[in-house]
C-alpha positions in Angstrom: -49.0 55.2 -3.8 -48.2 58.3 -6.0 -45.8 60.8 -4.6 -47.6 63.5 -2.6 -46.8 67.1 -1.7 -48.8 69.1 0.9 -48.4 72.9 0.8 -49.5 74.4 4.1 -50.5 77.9 5.2 -50.1 79.8 1.9 -52.3 82.4 0.4 -53.8 80.7 -2.6 -54.4 83.1 -5.5 -56.6 82.1 -8.4 -58.2 84.4 -11.0 -61.6 84.2 -9.2 -60.6 84.0 -5.6 -57.9 84.5 -2.9 -58.0 82.5 0.3 -55.7 81.0 3.0 -56.0 77.2 2.3 -53.8 74.1 2.0 -53.3 72.3 -1.2 -52.5 68.5 -1.5 -50.8 67.2 -4.7 -51.0 63.5 -5.5 -49.0 62.3 -8.4 -49.3 64.9 -11.2 -52.7 66.3 -10.2 -54.1 68.6 -7.5 -55.9 66.2 -5.3 -57.5 68.5 -2.7 -57.8 72.1 -1.7 -59.2 72.8 1.8 -58.9 75.4 4.6 -56.8 73.0 6.6 -55.4 69.6 5.7 -54.0 67.6 8.7 -50.5 66.3 7.9 -51.5 63.2 9.8 -54.2 62.5 7.2 -51.9 62.2 4.3 -49.5 59.4 3.3 -46.5 59.1 5.7 -43.9 60.0 3.0 -45.7 63.1 1.8 -43.4 66.1 1.3 -44.7 69.0 3.5 -43.9 72.5 2.4 -44.6 75.6 4.4 -45.8 78.5 2.4 -46.5 80.8 5.3 -46.2 84.4 4.3 -46.1 83.5 0.6 -48.6 83.2 -2.2 -49.4 80.0 -4.1 -50.2 80.6 -7.8 -51.1 78.3 -10.7 -48.1 77.8 -13.0 -47.7 80.6 -15.5 -48.0 80.3 -19.2 -45.8 82.3 -21.5 -48.0 82.2 -24.6 -45.4 83.6 -27.0 -41.8 82.2 -27.1 -39.1 81.4 -29.6 -36.7 78.9 -27.9 -34.0 77.4 -30.1 -35.0 79.4 -33.1 -32.9 78.9 -36.2 -33.1 82.2 -38.1 -30.9 84.5 -40.3 -28.1 82.0 -40.4 -27.8 81.6 -36.6 -29.6 80.1 -33.6 -31.0 81.9 -30.6 -29.1 81.8 -27.3 -31.6 79.8 -25.2 -31.9 76.2 -26.1 -34.9 74.1 -25.0 -33.0 73.1 -21.9 -31.9 76.7 -21.1 -35.4 78.0 -21.9 -37.0 75.5 -19.5 -34.5 76.5 -16.8 -35.0 80.2 -17.0 -38.8 79.7 -17.3 -38.9 77.7 -14.1 -37.1 80.6 -12.2 -39.9 82.9 -13.4 -42.7 80.5 -12.3 -43.5 79.5 -15.9 -44.5 75.9 -16.3 -45.8 76.0 -19.8 -44.7 77.9 -22.9 -46.4 78.2 -26.3 -43.8 78.2 -29.1 -44.0 78.2 -32.9 -43.6 75.8 -35.8 -42.7 77.4 -39.1 -44.4 76.6 -42.4 -42.2 75.0 -45.1 -45.0 75.8 -47.6 -45.1 72.1 -48.5 -46.7 70.3 -45.6 -47.8 71.5 -42.2 -47.6 67.9 -41.1 -43.8 67.8 -41.7 -43.3 71.3 -40.3 -45.2 70.4 -37.1 -43.5 67.0 -36.8 -40.1 68.6 -37.1 -40.8 71.2 -34.4 -42.4 68.7 -32.1 -39.4 66.4 -32.5 -37.1 69.2 -31.6 -39.1 70.3 -28.6 -38.9 66.9 -27.0 -35.8 68.3 -25.3 -38.0 70.6 -23.2 -38.0 70.2 -19.5 -41.2 72.1 -18.9 -44.5 71.6 -20.7 -45.2 73.2 -24.1 -47.9 73.8 -26.7 -47.5 75.1 -30.3 -48.8 77.6 -32.7 -48.4 76.8 -36.4 -47.2 79.4 -38.9 -49.0 79.5 -42.2 -47.1 81.4 -44.8 -48.8 80.3 -48.1 -52.3 79.3 -49.2 -52.5 76.1 -51.2 -55.4 73.8 -52.3 -54.4 71.2 -49.6 -54.5 73.7 -46.8 -57.9 72.6 -45.3 -56.7 69.0 -45.0 -53.4 70.1 -43.6 -55.1 72.3 -41.0 -57.5 69.6 -40.0 -54.6 67.2 -39.4 -52.8 69.9 -37.4 -55.9 70.4 -35.2 -56.2 66.6 -34.8 -52.6 66.6 -33.5 -53.4 69.2 -30.9 -52.5 72.6 -32.4 -55.4 75.0 -32.1 -53.8 78.3 -33.4 -52.2 79.4 -36.6 -49.9 82.4 -36.9 -49.9 84.7 -40.0 -47.7 87.7 -40.8 -48.7 90.9 -42.6 -45.1 91.7 -43.2 -41.7 90.0 -43.9 -42.4 89.6 -47.6 -38.7 89.5 -48.1 -38.3 86.3 -46.1 -41.4 84.6 -47.4 -43.8 84.9 -44.4 -46.3 87.2 -46.0 -49.5 85.9 -47.7 -49.8 88.7 -50.2 -53.2 88.2 -51.8 -56.1 89.3 -49.7 -58.4 86.7 -51.2 -56.0 84.0 -50.2 -55.7 85.3 -46.7 -59.5 85.4 -46.5 -59.6 81.7 -47.5 -57.2 80.9 -44.7 -59.3 82.8 -42.2 -62.4 81.0 -43.5 -60.9 77.6 -43.2 -59.8 78.4 -39.6 -63.3 79.5 -38.8 -64.8 76.3 -40.1 -62.3 74.2 -38.2 -62.5 76.2 -35.0 -58.9 77.4 -35.1 -57.6 80.6 -33.7 -55.8 83.0 -36.0 -53.0 85.0 -34.4 -51.5 87.9 -36.3 -48.1 89.6 -36.3 -49.6 93.0 -37.4 -47.3 95.3 -39.3 -48.3 96.4 -42.8 -45.6 95.4 -45.2 -46.3 98.2 -47.8 -46.2 100.9 -45.1 -42.8 99.6 -44.0 -41.6 99.4 -47.6 -42.5 103.0 -48.2 -41.0 104.2 -45.0 -37.7 102.5 -46.0 -37.8 104.1 -49.5 -38.4 107.6 -48.1 -35.8 107.3 -45.3 -32.7 109.4 -45.8 -30.9 109.0 -42.5 -28.4 106.5 -41.1 -29.5 103.0 -40.1 -28.5 103.2 -36.4 -30.8 101.6 -33.9 -32.6 104.8 -33.3 -34.0 104.7 -36.8 -35.9 101.5 -36.1 -39.2 103.1 -35.0 -39.1 105.3 -38.2 -38.5 102.3 -40.5 -41.3 100.3 -38.8 -43.7 103.0 -37.7 -46.8 102.5 -35.5 -49.0 103.4 -38.4 -47.9 100.1 -39.9 -49.3 98.2 -36.9 -52.6 100.1 -36.9 -53.1 99.6 -40.6 -52.4 95.8 -40.4 -54.8 95.5 -37.4 -57.5 97.2 -39.5 -56.7 94.9 -42.4 -57.0 91.6 -40.6 -59.9 93.0 -38.5 -61.9 93.7 -41.5 -61.4 90.1 -42.7 -62.5 88.8 -39.3 -65.5 91.1 -39.4 -66.6 90.0 -42.8 -66.4 86.3 -41.7 -67.8 86.9 -38.2 -64.9 85.4 -36.5 -62.4 86.4 -33.8 -58.8 87.4 -34.3 -55.8 87.5 -31.9 -53.2 90.2 -32.1 -49.7 89.3 -30.8 -47.3 91.7 -29.1 -49.3 95.0 -29.4 -46.8 97.8 -29.3 -48.4 101.1 -29.9 -51.2 103.6 -29.0 -52.2 103.8 -32.6 -52.6 100.0 -32.8 -54.6 100.0 -29.6 -56.9 102.7 -31.0 -57.5 100.5 -34.1 -58.4 97.6 -31.8 -61.0 99.8 -30.1 -62.5 100.8 -33.4 -62.8 97.2 -34.4 -64.4 96.2 -31.1 -66.9 99.0 -31.5 -67.8 97.4 -34.8 -68.5 94.1 -33.1 -65.2 92.3 -33.9 -63.9 90.0 -31.2 -60.2 91.0 -30.9 -58.0 89.3 -28.3 -54.9 91.4 -27.5 -51.6 90.3 -26.2 -48.8 92.7 -25.2 -45.3 92.2 -23.7 -43.4 93.7 -20.7 -41.0 95.5 -23.1 -43.9 97.4 -24.8 -45.4 98.2 -21.4 -42.2 99.4 -19.7 -39.4 100.2 -22.2 -39.3 103.1 -24.7 -37.3 104.3 -27.7 -34.9 106.4 -25.6 -32.9 103.1 -25.1 -32.2 103.1 -28.8 -29.9 106.1 -28.4 -27.6 104.2 -26.1 -24.2 102.8 -27.2 -25.5 99.3 -26.6 -28.8 100.1 -28.4 -28.7 96.8 -30.5 -29.5 94.9 -27.3 -33.0 96.6 -27.4 -33.9 95.8 -31.0 -37.0 93.6 -31.4 -39.9 93.7 -33.9 -42.1 95.7 -33.7 -39.7 98.4 -32.3 -39.8 100.1 -29.0 -42.1 103.1 -29.1 -42.5 106.3 -27.0 -43.4 106.8 -23.4 -46.9 107.8 -24.4 -47.3 104.4 -26.0 -46.2 102.7 -22.7 -48.8 104.7 -20.8 -51.6 103.9 -23.3 -50.8 100.2 -23.1 -50.5 100.3 -19.3 -53.9 101.9 -19.0 -55.4 99.4 -21.4 -53.9 96.6 -19.3 -55.4 97.9 -16.2 -58.9 98.4 -17.7 -59.0 95.0 -19.2 -58.6 95.9 -22.9 -55.4 93.8 -23.1 -56.2 90.3 -22.0 -52.8 88.5 -22.1 -49.2 89.4 -21.4 -46.6 87.2 -23.0 -42.9 87.9 -23.7 -42.0 87.0 -27.3 -38.8 85.6 -25.7 -36.3 85.4 -28.6 -32.9 85.8 -27.1 -29.5 86.3 -28.7 -26.3 86.8 -26.9 -24.7 90.2 -26.4 -22.1 89.2 -29.0 -24.7 88.3 -31.5 -26.7 91.5 -30.9 -23.7 93.8 -31.0 -22.1 92.2 -34.1 -24.0 94.6 -36.3 -24.7 98.4 -36.1 -27.0 98.5 -39.1 -30.5 98.1 -37.7 -31.6 96.2 -40.7 -29.1 93.5 -39.9 -29.3 93.4 -36.1 -30.8 90.1 -34.8 -34.3 91.1 -33.6 -35.4 89.7 -30.3 -34.8 89.9 -26.5 -35.0 87.6 -23.5 -38.0 88.0 -21.2 -39.8 84.9 -19.9 -38.1 84.9 -16.5 -38.7 88.6 -15.9 -42.4 88.6 -16.7 -43.9 87.9 -13.3 -41.7 90.2 -11.2 -42.1 93.1 -13.7 -45.9 92.8 -13.8 -46.2 92.4 -10.0 -44.0 95.4 -9.4 -46.1 97.5 -11.8 -49.3 96.3 -10.0 -48.2 97.3 -6.6 -46.7 100.6 -7.7 -50.0 101.9 -8.9 -52.5 99.8 -7.0 -54.7 99.2 -10.0 -54.0 95.5 -10.6 -54.5 92.7 -8.1 -52.5 89.5 -7.9 -55.6 87.7 -9.1 -55.6 89.9 -12.2 -52.0 89.1 -12.8 -52.7 85.4 -12.5 -55.5 85.9 -15.2 -53.1 87.8 -17.5 -50.2 85.3 -17.2 -52.0 82.0 -16.6 -55.8 81.6 -16.8 -56.5 83.7 -19.8 -53.8 82.2 -22.0 -54.9 78.7 -20.9 -58.5 79.5 -21.9 -57.5 81.3 -25.1 -55.4 78.5 -26.4 -57.4 75.5 -25.3 -55.3 74.4 -22.4 -57.8 75.1 -19.6 -58.7 73.6 -17.1 -55.7 71.3 -17.4 -53.5 74.4 -17.1 -54.1 77.9 -15.7 -56.0 77.2 -12.5 -55.7 75.9 -9.0 -58.5 73.4 -9.1 -58.9 69.8 -7.9 -58.2 67.5 -10.9 -56.0 70.1 -12.8 -52.3 69.6 -13.4 -50.3 70.2 -10.3 -48.5 73.2 -11.8 -47.9 75.4 -8.8 -45.7 78.4 -8.0 -44.8 79.6 -4.5 -44.2 83.3 -4.7 -43.0 85.8 -2.2 -44.8 89.1 -3.0 -42.7 91.1 -0.6 -39.1 90.2 -1.6 -37.2 92.9 -3.4 -34.3 92.1 -5.7 -32.4 93.5 -8.6 -32.6 92.2 -12.2 -29.1 91.8 -13.6 -27.1 89.3 -15.7 -26.1 87.6 -12.5 -29.6 87.2 -11.1 -31.4 85.9 -14.2 -30.7 82.7 -16.1 -30.9 83.4 -19.9 -27.9 82.3 -21.9 -28.2 85.7 -23.6 -26.0 87.0 -20.8 -28.0 90.2 -20.3 -31.5 91.5 -19.4 -33.1 94.6 -20.8 -34.1 95.5 -17.3 -30.6 95.5 -15.9 -30.5 97.4 -12.6 -34.3 97.5 -12.1 -35.4 96.8 -8.6 -38.4 94.5 -8.6 -40.7 93.3 -5.8 -41.9 89.7 -5.8 -39.8 86.6 -6.3 -40.5 82.9 -7.2 -39.2 80.6 -4.5 -40.5 77.3 -5.8 -41.9 76.0 -9.1 -43.8 72.7 -9.3 -44.5 71.0 -12.6 -47.1 68.3 -12.6 -46.4 67.4 -9.0 -42.6 67.6 -9.2 -40.4 70.4 -7.8 -38.4 71.6 -10.7 -37.0 74.7 -9.0 -36.7 75.4 -5.3 -34.6 77.9 -3.3 -32.6 78.9 -6.3 -31.7 75.3 -7.4 -32.9 74.0 -10.7 -34.1 70.4 -10.7 -35.4 69.9 -14.3 -35.1 66.6 -15.9 -34.1 66.2 -19.6 -37.1 65.5 -21.9 -39.5 65.7 -18.9 -41.6 68.4 -20.7 -44.9 67.2 -22.3 -46.7 68.5 -25.4 -50.1 69.8 -24.3 -52.6 69.5 -27.1 -55.2 72.3 -27.5 -58.8 71.4 -26.8 -61.5 73.8 -27.8 
């Protein structure tokens, strides 16, 4: 008999419904959901958990992470083990990370990243970077799809490090192949030429406060228009990662009005942090790409989130230690990226209850169901449903606590939300029927994470 868990008396919250019911887990699947399940009716050795006064959510999906990223001659602070640990404290049971393109073979690039990520202790999927068009790309992408990767990522910037596909006709070919194969195209949208010109015209210092000037929101808007026009020409969808600005949002609206299907992701830092932080003495801690914008951009993105124009919230978790971040004062050399996976749910929940415009069901959709559907993981992930993976989070919506380096678990040693009081805390995280975090104790098992292949 498989191990069983019975969760009693909780408020189950799914994207489409909220109800007081019990949930029985058998092995790695959700076996039964019912108004009341008699403990006498389940196997004698079933673990019974009381969720009275708490909410029971499907495991969250952080659809944009960079754990153990080797970049710029260093490696990010959170390893696969540390990333798994901090994720479990935030109710995240699946992350979607990235494989780089070595410009020779997507097969070897993907194999290398999959080999590395076997160290994960929670589940994971992958996006595949594509940084160069070549005659063998269709065959490479077909093999990639066969191996369970359903999304490619392209950049409209970073020419200097070789990520940019410069020729529009080659980018169109990449988009066209992806359409034929049923692959999603995700885009880091910043126009490289706009950034280059901004850099040439800039006459100030290169402190952190100059970052939004060097990478202006116009660059994001122009890049969204550029890839949107390709998607429109080919009658295919496009996915915009980490939308940061009001101008970028306005360009999304224009494209949608023209009939382009644009799926938009943003992050907590673009929703809640602004460029005033770049004036601080510890400003390098707040450097990420794209840069933080103004409060008016926060407000515009928050409104878009509430009205459904932004469908997914992820974190772009790319953490460096305080020492790594503060080792440079020239913004062009500061390691870009911040931690965020663990803080995602409490920040969104606090925002929701502060304005009353988002329900917990809508948060579940933004952080679990929608990413599962967008990236081919549904209904295995992203839902409380009989037969789905038993990824379950027990969440206290009323508990207030303070975000601080002592209360979060990133090896970065800091949080960008230090001192923020948030409402809502994860008390237990269950991955495929096994408790991996409970009452503040981490119970992850090395290499227990599974690669989840995309199915469209």
